[in-house]
C-alpha positions as CSV (number, residue, x, y, z in Angstrom):
1,M,-7.1,-36.6,-29.3
2,A,-3.8,-35.6,-27.6
3,A,-4.1,-31.9,-28.6
4,E,-7.3,-31.6,-26.7
5,R,-5.7,-32.9,-23.5
6,R,-2.6,-30.7,-24.0
7,S,-4.8,-27.7,-23.5
8,E,-5.3,-28.8,-19.9
9,I,-1.6,-28.1,-19.3
10,L,-2.0,-24.6,-20.6
11,D,-5.2,-24.1,-18.6
12,Q,-3.4,-25.3,-15.4
13,L,-0.7,-22.8,-15.9
14,K,-3.2,-20.0,-16.5
15,E,-5.2,-20.9,-13.4
16,Q,-2.0,-21.0,-11.3
17,H,-0.8,-17.6,-12.5
18,G,1.8,-19.0,-14.8
19,L,3.4,-21.4,-12.3
20,S,2.6,-25.0,-11.4
21,R,4.2,-28.0,-9.9
22,V,3.1,-31.4,-11.2
23,T,4.3,-35.0,-11.7
24,M,5.5,-36.3,-14.9
25,A,2.7,-38.8,-14.9
26,W,0.3,-35.9,-14.9
27,V,2.1,-34.3,-17.8
28,R,2.2,-37.6,-19.8
29,N,-1.5,-38.2,-19.2
30,R,-2.3,-34.8,-20.8
31,Y,0.4,-34.7,-23.5
32,D,-0.5,-38.1,-25.0
33,T,-3.0,-40.4,-23.4
34,S,-1.9,-43.3,-25.7
35,W,1.5,-43.5,-23.9
36,D,1.5,-46.1,-21.1
37,K,4.9,-44.9,-19.8
38,L,7.5,-42.2,-20.3
39,S,11.0,-42.7,-21.9
40,R,13.9,-40.3,-22.6
41,P,12.7,-39.7,-26.2
42,R,9.1,-39.0,-25.0
43,A,10.2,-36.6,-22.3
44,D,12.3,-34.8,-24.9
45,A,9.2,-34.6,-27.2
46,V,7.2,-33.1,-24.3
47,A,10.0,-30.6,-23.6
48,A,10.1,-29.6,-27.3
49,W,6.3,-29.0,-27.2
50,F,6.7,-27.0,-24.0
51,R,9.2,-24.7,-25.7
52,S,6.9,-24.2,-28.6
53,Q,4.2,-23.1,-26.1
54,G,6.5,-20.8,-24.2
55,I,6.6,-23.1,-21.2
56,L,9.9,-23.5,-19.3
57,H,10.5,-26.1,-16.6
58,Q,12.7,-26.9,-13.7
59,P,14.7,-29.1,-13.7
60,A,16.2,-28.0,-17.0
61,E,16.1,-31.5,-18.4
62,L,12.6,-32.9,-18.2
63,P,12.6,-36.1,-16.2
64,S,11.5,-39.4,-17.9
65,R,10.4,-40.9,-14.6
66,E,6.7,-40.5,-13.9
67,T,7.1,-40.1,-10.2
68,E,9.4,-37.0,-10.6
69,R,7.9,-33.6,-10.0
70,V,8.6,-30.6,-12.2
71,T,7.9,-27.0,-11.9
72,L,6.3,-25.5,-15.1
73,Y,6.1,-21.8,-15.8
74,S,5.0,-19.7,-18.6
75,Q,7.8,-17.5,-19.8
76,F,5.1,-14.9,-20.7
77,S,3.6,-14.7,-17.2
78,D,4.8,-12.2,-14.7
79,I,6.4,-14.8,-12.5
80,G,7.7,-16.7,-15.5
81,L,9.5,-13.6,-16.8
82,F,11.3,-13.2,-13.5
83,M,12.2,-16.9,-13.3
84,A,13.5,-16.9,-16.8
85,A,15.6,-13.8,-16.1
86,A,17.0,-15.4,-12.9
87,R,17.9,-18.6,-14.7
88,G,19.1,-17.0,-18.0
89,E,16.5,-18.9,-20.1
90,G,14.2,-18.0,-23.0
91,F,14.6,-14.4,-24.1
92,F,17.3,-13.9,-21.4
93,E,19.6,-16.7,-22.7
94,E,21.2,-14.2,-25.1
95,N,20.4,-11.1,-23.1
96,A,22.2,-11.3,-19.7
97,E,22.3,-7.6,-19.3
98,A,18.5,-7.3,-19.8
99,A,18.0,-10.0,-17.2
100,L,20.3,-8.2,-14.7
101,L,18.5,-4.8,-15.2
102,M,15.1,-6.4,-14.8
103,L,16.1,-8.3,-11.6
104,Q,17.7,-5.2,-10.2
105,S,14.5,-3.2,-10.8
106,L,12.5,-5.9,-9.1
107,A,15.0,-6.0,-6.1
108,A,14.7,-2.2,-5.8
109,F,10.9,-2.4,-5.9
110,L,10.8,-5.1,-3.3
111,S,13.2,-3.2,-1.1
112,K,10.9,-0.2,-1.2
113,Q,7.9,-2.3,-0.3
114,G,9.7,-3.7,2.8
115,S,9.4,-7.3,1.4
116,T,12.9,-8.2,2.6
117,S,11.9,-8.1,6.2
118,V,8.7,-10.1,5.5
119,T,10.7,-12.7,3.6
120,Q,13.3,-13.0,6.3
121,G,10.6,-13.5,8.9
122,A,8.9,-16.2,6.8
123,I,12.2,-18.1,6.6
124,V,12.6,-18.1,10.4
125,E,9.1,-19.3,11.1
């Protein structure tokens, strides 16, 4: 049954702290094992199920090619909340001010932690 395999998507996100990068073939295989290939309507159906589960994705339009990779993130995880705020998605779609305040708070926290110098060093290496 498809619903049993769909839980693997949710489990993957939980194991990866709310953030995962997978191929669309991986998604298709867990969403509905009876599908032999993806199509635009099928990718749209998967995207609708993702929304119902609180899963957002990048790119914004879920690809219909199985070789394409997508980043999935739970909008209810710590990282997903920040990603949704930065992209103006989910709760933040209608609350740009809340997104700004949240991201400013994160920036201030990271600045106090000295993360900026660590991040800049990582980019150079």
